[in-house]
N, C-alpha and C positions, 0 to 999 in steps of 0.2 A: 457572559462577557459584553464587554460595552465597548463600542468604539475600535472595533476591529476591521481594517481598511487591508486589504491585500493584492497584489498582482502580480499575475508570473507568465514571465514572459517565456516563448520559445527559449529552451537551453539554460534554461536557470532552475537552480534547486534554490528550496529556502526549508530546514529547519523549523520544525516548531517546538521550542524544551517550555519545561515549566515542569511542578514537581507533580508526585499521582495528585491525581484530583484537579487538577486547578485547566482541563478542560481542551486541552490535547485530542483526545478521541472524539471527542463532541462538536470539535469545529471542523475535525475532517467527514464526521458523519452527516453535519451537517450541510456543507459540499459539495459531499459526495447524492446527495438529496436525499438520504435518510432519514433525517426529522429535518423541522421545521426550525425557524429563523425565530425567533421571539418578535423582533419588531426590525426596521429596515428591510434588505434585500442584497440580493446577491444576483451578477449574471456569471452566468455559468453555462455552459455546451453539454448537457451530463452526457452523449454519444460520443464525448473526448475524453471522458472519465474510465482509468481502469482504478479500482482501488481494491486493497489488501490487509483487510482487517488486522487484529493481533490474531484471533482468531482465522486459523489459514483457512478453512472456510471448503474443504478439499471431501470428495467421496471419497468413504473410507470401505466400501464393496467393491470401489472401481479398481485398477489398476492403475499407475505412475500414467503412463500414457492413455488411458481410457480417459483419465479425468483430463488430464492436457487438450485430446481432443473432444470430449464435451464444448469444454471454450470456446476453442477454433473454432469449431461448427456452426456454433453459437453466431461469434463476431465475423463469420464467413472471411476469416482466413488459416491458410497455412502455417506449416512453422514448428510442427509438433516436433520433428528431429532434431531440429533448430535448439529449442528451448531448452529439451535435453540435453543437449550439448553441454547449453550456456551453463547451466548450473548442478553440471556435472550429476547428472540421472539416469543415461543411457542406460547404466548396466542394472538400474534397476526399473525399470522401464514397466514390465510386466505385472513388477511388486504387487500386491494389494497393498494400498495407503493405509489399513489398518495395521499390517507391519512396518509402517518406516518410524523413524524415533522422528523426534521433537527437529532435530536440525533438519533430517530429512522432508520433514514434511510442511517446514517453513519453504526450504530450496522448492517443492512443490508449489507452492502456494506462488513464490516469486517468477515460476517458470511463468506462471498463467498470465500474467503480466504481459508473456510477452508472443502470445497468443489473442492477446483484443486488435492488437493494431493500433493502441489508445494512445492518444500523445501526451495526457496527463494522469502521469500517476498517483495516486493515495496513498500513502503506504505509513500502517501505525506501526512502528516499533518492528523496522523491516531483518533487525540483525537477530530478533528475539531468539534463543536456539542457538543459533551457528557457531559455526567452529573458525579461528583462524583462516585458513581456508576459504570457506562458507563466504566468510564478509568477502574476504573479498573478489572473491567470486562476482557479487553482489555489488560490488565499491565498482568494478571492470562494466560491468553489464550498465550501470545507471548510468556511468561516463559516457558509454557509447549510446545511452537513451539522450542524455543531453546533448551529446557530439549530434546526433544526427533532427537535432530540432526540439526534441522532447522537453517535458518539464514534468519536476516531480514536489510533490509537497509531502516532508515525513517527517513524522513525530516519534523523535527519539529523546531519552536522556543522554543518549551516546552520540559523537559527533561522526557522521561516516565517513568526513574526510574527503568531501567533495568541495568545498571549498563556498559554502551556500551562506546564503544568507541566513540570519537567526530572525525569527520572532519566538520573543520569550513570552510566553501567556500568562505566568505569573502574577506581569504587571499589570495585567488586567483584573477592572471587577465585573466578577458576576454579577447578574441581572433578576435572578431569583432562584428561587432552591425547589420552583414545584419541579416534580416528579417528569411529568407529561413531556419536560423537556430535558430528562439530562439521561444518563445511557439506562437506566434503570428502565428505563418506561420500554427498553428492546430488549432485557434481559428475560 
């Protein structure tokens, strides 16, 4: 992509939209520091970022609570119980992640946001696999985060209903077809 300029303020959400393959995930991965820019630069505080990719990134052999406890310990933050409650996972706390449905795994990945203590959330299709009730939980969670001064950059095909600004990456031109700078390099 060329000429991408984005400034995200506390309390603000931006939805990155565009068709499949237009660069939404690549943009999030680049901002998260997981792949390099092809040119230009970025100013970001990597310690401020919590990234939930399209893949949930949960450890299947750990229980729901153990998954969250791992991330809470890594970030020196408490709140496993409140994260479980916020995403209606309390009854599943002792189940191994490998036994969860796709929607339950997605809620677990989103609950991880609460135990990082990070103000900037990068979310790749956060409502994938979620039923209506779970989408409402996510929207409430995001609104609370924004109201407390957090920010969110959300790649999505669906408007999450946050009144967010939209960045349409379909209007931006790709600068390279070199696989070293695309998601294929990380598969």
